[in-house]
N, C-alpha and C positions, 0 to 999 in steps of 0.2 A: 428594457434598452437590452441588447445581443450585442455583445463582442466577439471576436474571433481569439480564442486562448492563446495564441502566439504573439497577441497583443497586450495579455492580463502577465504571461508566463512565459520564462524561458524553459525550455526544455531539451533536455539532452538524453542520451543512453546512458547505464551503468557502466562501471569499469568491467572493460573484459579482460577478461584471465587465460593463457594459453593452456594451464594445467587447473587439473581440481584442486580448492584450494583446501589448506592443508592446517590445521589450527599450528597457531604459533605459539607457546608458553607466555612466551616473551612479547609477543603483537599488544597492540595500544589500538589497535583500527577494528571495527568489529569489518566483518564482510557479512552481509544481507543477502541472505541465498532464500529461496521461495522453502526450504526444511526449516527456515526460523520462521517462516511465517503462522502465527493460529489458523483454527481451525475454519475459520469465517474471512480468513485474508485481512481481519483490519489491523494489525498491529502484530509486532515481535511475541512469538515467545519463546525461554529457554535463552540459551547465551547462543551468539552467532560465535562463528570462527573470528580469529584473529589474526592479524597479519600486521608484521611492520609499517611508519611508515615509510620506508625506502620501496615498498611494494605498491605503493599509491600513484597513482597520480593528483598531485595535488588538488589540482580544478575538479576534481571527481569527489572529494570528500562532502559528503553531506550537510550541511545546517538545518539545527530544528528548524523547522515550520514546512519544511522539503514535503511535496508531497512523491509517493510510489506507485505507481502504477505497474501493474502486471501487463506487459505488451506480447508476451508471447503464450501461447493457450488459449482456453475458453472460457478462463474466470480472468477478466481483466477488471481489477478491484482494484483498486485506487487507496493508503492509508497514509496521513500524517506522519512523519518523521515527528516525534519530539521527546530526543534524549542528549543529553548534552554530549552522550558517549559519541567520541571520533568513530565516523563509520565511512565506510562504502557499499551501492547495491551492485550487485553483478549486472550483467548486459540483458540479463532479459526483462530489466525495468527500466521502466520512462523517469527520469527525476524532470517533476515540475517545480520550479522557484519562481512565485511567486513576483511579479517586480513592478506590480501596478496597485497603488491605494482602493482602487474600485473593488477589489476584490480581496477575502479573506479567505486564507488558504484552506479553514474550516468547511466553508461554504463550499469551494470550491472541488474538496472530496465529498462534501455530499453531494453536488451536482454530475459528479463523473460518478459514482454509485446507485444514484437514483437511477431508477427501472427503465425511462425513454432514453435516457444515454447511456445506460448498457444495450439496450436491445438495439441502437444505433451501431453501437462497438460492435456489436455480434456481425450487422450486415455485412464492415468494412474489413473483418477479417481477412488475409490472404492466406495462400499453402495448403498442400494437402494433409502431411503426414502432422504437421506441428503446427496451427495458425497464430499469424502474429497481427498486429496493427502498424502500420506503417504511418513511422513520424509525420510523415509529409503529410499525411490525413488527418488523422492525430491534432496536430498544429492548428487545422483549420477549423476543427470544433466547435460552434456559437453555443456562447454562454450567455444564458438567460442571468443580467444581474439587477438585483434589487439593492435598495440603498440597504446601506452598512447595518442599521439596527435590524434588520428583517434578515442579512445573513448570519448575525450573528443569533436568531432567535431561532433559525431551521436547524444551523450545526447545532444546536444546544440540544433540541429536538433528537438532532440522528446522532449525537454521541448517547445520550439516555439511550437510545433504543438499542445502539450495539449493546450497552452494558445492561440492558435486559437480557439481551438475546444472550448474553456470554454468562448472564446468573440462570437463564430459564434450562439454557447446554447442562449447566455444572449441576443443575437441582433435577435434571432425569439422567444425572452417570449415575449420582449419589442415590437413586431411589431405583435405579437398579440395582446398584449392591447391595443396600438395604435387605431389597425380597431376594435375591440371591442367598444372602447371610440368615435369611430368618426359612427360605425355604432349604437350605443346608441343613439347618439345625434338625429337621425334621426327618432326616433317614437315619 
């Protein structure tokens, strides 16, 4: 069964800031920017800048389970926000909030990131200097919906593959460092 994304989820753009987001040490709300993503764009690494609640539109606050999609640029990758930390995403993200019991956020994240969907999104990008995906086009994306148990299995395998990729990347970096240290001792 295929269902259009806008029937399964509410989609809105992240918070627009008129100036550069400066870190406020007294802030309680994370501001998720592209610089805060890990190397493969599958989650947050490090500590995002913080702002106060006064600097945020309440309707922009993320909920645990929201999916963030990079809507601008050539890496239109999605990841699930899975923290209890109050946060907003900047406007280069679409926030996808599942509203249907027919789909789970982890499966939807995988579906958006799978090769076929990524190839489709690449054909939908517009713009000459910085490409982007129009929200109206993204909302019309047809999502293949298997039964919930199958969605859970796909999501589990996807999550494990991301973890494996992270561990492999870490292993490669540690191996490089080991070789460099061993070679430096030969001098």
